[in-house]
N, C-alpha and C positions, 0 to 999 in steps of 0.2 A: 394740482396739479391743482380725481380728480378727482387732474388725473386728470386732472389730469381727461355719450355717444350717436318720404324716399320717394319710388316715381312712374308712367306705363306704355301703350301703344303709340310707335312711329316707326311705320313701314316706309313711309313716304311724308314730306314737307307740308302736305295738305293735310297728316292726320295728325298733328304735333301736338293743335291743341287740345283735342280731345284724349289725347295721350294724359297730357298732364293736369286733366280734370278725371283721369281715371287715375295716374297713380295715387291721390291724395289717399284713396280707401286701401290702400295698404296692399296685400298679396296674402299668397295661400289660404285661399276660400274653396278651392278644390277648382279654381280656372286653370285651362288645359294651358295657356300660356306660360305658365309659370313652371313648366316643364321644356318649354320651345328655347333650344341652345343660344337665340338672339332675342333672347327674354333676361335680363338682371335684375335680380332683387335685389333693394337696397336697404337695410333699414337701421335711422339714426336718431342718436339723441336728439333732444331740442338745447342749443345751447342759448339759444335767445329767442323771444318772441317776435310778436308783433310784421307790418307788414312790409320792415325790413331783416326779417329776422333769422332763424336757420333752416326754418322749411322753402322761404324766399331765395334763400342764394341757391341752394340745392335745389330749386326750380328752378331759377335761371341756370346752371352748369348743367342741367341733363339738358333744355334745350337747347345750348347750345353746342352739346353731347349728339344731340339727335342732329339738329341743322350739318354736322357732318361726319356722323354716323346713321343715315335712316334707315340701315339693315339690324338696328342693335335698338331693342327696346331697354329704358330703365324701367322700375317701378319704384316707385319711394314710397316708404311708411316711415315716420316722426311719431316718437314717442320721451314722455320726459323723462330725467334721468330716473326718477323715485319709483315709473313703472318699469323702466326698459327690458332690469337684470329679469325678473315677473316675464313678461314678451318673450326673451330669448329663451327661457327655460320652457315656456308651453311649445312656441316654434319647434325646436332640437327636438321633441320629441316623433315629429316624424319628418322625412327628409323630402317630401312634396313639400310642406310650410320653411323646409332652412329658407335662410337668407343667402344669396349668392355672397354679398360683401355684408360687412356689420363693422358697424362704427361702434368700441365700445371701450373700456379705460383695458380688460384682462384679458391675456390671449392667450394662456398659459395651457389652460385646462382643455381647452380645443384645441393645442397642439399635442399634447400629452394623448388627446386618444383620439389621433391622427383624422381629425375632421378637416384638415385646413393643408390648403395648398404652400410651400415655401414661396417667400415672398419673390423667389427667381422667378414662378414661374410664371405672375402674374402680373408684375410688371416688366419695360425695358429695363436692360443693363445702366442707359443712362441717368434714370430714376434710382435705383440703386446708389449711383455713384454719386448723386444730387443729394442724398440724406446723409446730417452729418454725423460721423462715424459713433457719439456717445451716444445718439436717439438709436443706429442703426443695432449698437449693441446690446438695447432697453430690451428690442425687438428679438432676439437672437439666445437659442437655447441648442446647445450643445454644438455649437457651430452652424448651424442652420436658422437665417432667420425666416421668421414667419408670420411677421406683422409688419404693419408698414403707419411708423407713426404718424399722427394727423396735425399736431401741434404743439406745441411745448407751453406749459403754462409753471409759472413759479409765486410763489405767493411772496408780500414783503406786506409792511405795518402801513397801514392807514390811518392819520388819526387827524382828529377835529382843531385847528389851530384856533379857533375862537372858544369853543371852551376846556383848552388848554390857556389860554390867556384867562379867561375866566375864574378858574382852579388854582390858578395861579403854579402851572407847570411849564419850567422854563425849557425845554428838551423835549425831547421822545425817550423813553426809557430804551435803555440796552440788557438791564437785565429782566429776571422775574422778579427781584425786590423791585425793582423801577418801577416795574410796571403794575404792579400791588398797588403800589402808593399810589400812583396817577391815579388809580383807576380809582381810587379810594377818596381821591379830593374830589372828583370829575362828578361820581357817584354824589359826594356831598351837599351836588350845587340842585337837588330837588330838579323836581318840575316834569318825569317823568324820562331826568337822562339816565339813561346808564354808563357805568364807567367803560368796560369791558366787552363785546359782542364775541360770546361763545359756544357754538353750532355744533350741540354732539345729536341732532336730531338725526333719525334716519339718514335723510337727502347724502350727508358725506362727512359722516363722526371720524371716518379714518382720515379723512385730509389735517382738520382738527387737529386730531389725537396724534399724528404725527408730528406734525410742526411742534410739538411740546417734548414729546420723545426722542426725538430728535435732536433738540432742544437744550437735552438732558446730555446728550453724546449717548442716544442710545440707538439702534437699528431695527428695523424687523428680521433683517436674513445677516449671515455672514459670509454668503455670497452664493453660497448651497446649498442651506439650512435654513430652514426661517428660525429665529431667536426672539419668540415674544415676551417672554415673563422674566426679563435681564432684568438688573440692580437696574441699569438707565432707564430703562422700559418705564419700568416702575414709580421712577420719581417724575416723569415727565407727566403720568397719569393721575398722580398723587397732585403734582401742582398745579393741574386743572380742577383738582377737587376742591383744593385750598383755596383757590379762588374763585368759583365758584360759593364755596361754603364762607369767603368772607363778606357773601351779600355785595360786588363790583360785577355782577353781568346784566344782562337783558333777564325778567323772570323766566323761568321753567328753561332754562338751557338745556335740559337734558333730553327736552321733546323740539328746539330750538334748530329748523332749517337755516343754513347759510342764505339761500337766498333774503330771508325774514330778515336777518341781521344787518345785511348787506342795503340792503332796504331801508331797514332804520336810519343806519348810519349816514343814507343818504338826505335822508328828513332830517342831520342833526339831532338825533337822539341817543348814539351811543358816541363815547368819546374815539374808540380803538375799538379796529378790527383788522384780519389780515384779510388782506385783499387780494384778487386777479388781476391777471389785464386786463379785462373787458370790465370789470370796475371802474378803469377811467372811461370809459365809452360811457357807463346806464348814470355818472353822475355826471356827465356832458351832459348828458339828455335831459334828465329826470331834474336835476339840481345843480345848473351849472353856476348859482351864485354860493354853493359850499364851499364855504372855504376851510382846505386840507393841504395833507404834505403827506410825504409818504418816507418810511426810515427805516433800517435792516427788521429782520424781527427780532423781537429779545429773547433771549438765549437762560443758560442758566447762569455762566460765566460775563457770557455775553460776546463770545465768540457769533461770526458769523457763522447760520447753517438757513437754509428753508428747505422746503419743501417742493420738489419737483416732478410734475405731471405729465406725462407723455401719452393722450387717447391715441388709440390704435383702430387700423383698418385692416379686414382683416376676411378672407376669402374662402369660404366651404366648398370642398372639389367636389363632393356628393356622388353625381357618377363620370365626372369629369368635364362635360358634355360640353360647360359653359365657360370653360378657361380662357376661347381667345375672344368671345364678347368682353368678359369678364376686364380681362389684359387690356381692350381698348379704352374701357372706361377708365382704367384706374389711372394710364398714361395720359390718357384727356385730362383727368384731374390735376397731376402733377407737372402738367405745363406748368412754367411761372407764372404765365399773367390769368389762368385760371383758377389753382393755386394759391396765387399771394393776394388776388381778393377775395378768397374763402377768408382768406389766415385775419386781412385787415379789417376787414367787414363782423367778423365775430370777435374781434380786439384780442387775437394772442400772441403765443411767438411765433413765427416757421422755422421748421426745422430742417427744408433747402436750403441749400447754398446761396443756389440762382434766387430766392424766394428771399431771404434774409437783404441782397443786394439790391433786389427790387423795393425793399422796404424799411430800406436805412437809413430814411430821415423821419417812419410813422413814431409817434409818438410811445406809443405802446412798448414798443421794440426800444427806442430808447429808454424807459423811465424798469425796463424790466432785465434788461442784456446782463446789466453788472451784477445780477443774483445767479445768473447763471451758475459761475464758478462754484459755486456755495450750496448749490442744490445736489437735494437729497431724492429718491427716487424709493419708489415702491418698490417690493420684489416682482414684477408684474411676470419675471421672465419665468418664478415657480408656480410649479402647476396647483401648490395649497395652500398660494396667497387670497385665490379669490374666498373659496372656504373661511379663512382666516378673514378677512376685508367684509365677509357676511355680516359674521357675529360681532365686528367693532361694530358698525353700523345701527346695529340692532342692541347691543349691550352696554358700546361707552356710555351712553347717556343714561342709564342708570346709579353712575359713582356721585349726581348732584340728588339722586336721590336718596342716599343712602348706601348705595351697595359700596362695597369694599373693594379698591381698587387691584389689590389682587386676587381676590376671586373672579374679578370681569377679566383678566390677562389669563389666569388659567381657563378659563370657558374660552378664548378666542385659542388660545393654543390645544385645548382640546377637539375644538372641531378642525386642525389643520394638521390634526397628528394620523 
């Protein structure tokens, strides 16, 4: 995905504009309305910036909801992906600052701590039935669905066809050996061009790492327990280190975030990256003349596999007083016109049957739908995964600075034990 993630006062239509202005300031600042059963506090990450980005999309959704439900106020807070985990930890220290609805990747720790409503308590049966079964299962622990998948993301190789031609690379790589050979040839072009973009900074090192561990035949879970330091996982991490050691990536990959390599690719400065569904829209917006194509993710043997990510919405029950207001908002959000428009504009893959039908001709859905059968997911329904993921984010980049991959995986395993 990622993975794979807000707004205020509207008692009547005449107050809508004031409500939206207040929403931008966030919630949980000892405002008495935060305890009002008719006020829903929503905390989300920013997937995209600008006038038509994540915040603007949520603003529009909330305005539409307020028009239809003037008795419920939704207050919005938007945070960057690099900050949202810290914000969540701070807000959850007090019930008064805990969000009513949270959009983030992992939900299992909150479910294990009995902080969440079961999904069936905060959306209608028709919404639950509309969610594709695989994603519903990924949001389920011991038979209870605790979260609502927001949308899907997979990865696939984006490659610059002009750089490939200049470097004499005839076809996109299928194996790691092919990838390294192609990256060396592209790197040799000089002019500040890198062969492969390897983002192992703290933004999303777990995403790039999973692409490589899955590509070695590894997994982070056996279905019940986390499997961190397996031989296959170690081989995948060592392969990343070998690529960095070969000098065919961007400078300082251990401190480079995903957005940085995507932007460099869009500027024509990187030959290959693992891209996401939104990458298509970003290219169209920032450099529509870029000559590129997509291909399956290279793996150890060439067998197809990719990372699948489903971020989630989850509802914190607290004293239970806001259940009906939360349900009204989530039912509205997952209605086909509203949800499909959100997914389309964020350039992800929908997880409801109705939205998939609505977006059948969308270019992102067309490009990435074929990757879904080969997708493997983070073990987000394991409560220990959040701790493991945090250490991967902080430590995986050190393999490009001399750290032993086996030692790094041991640190991850210890954090999740």
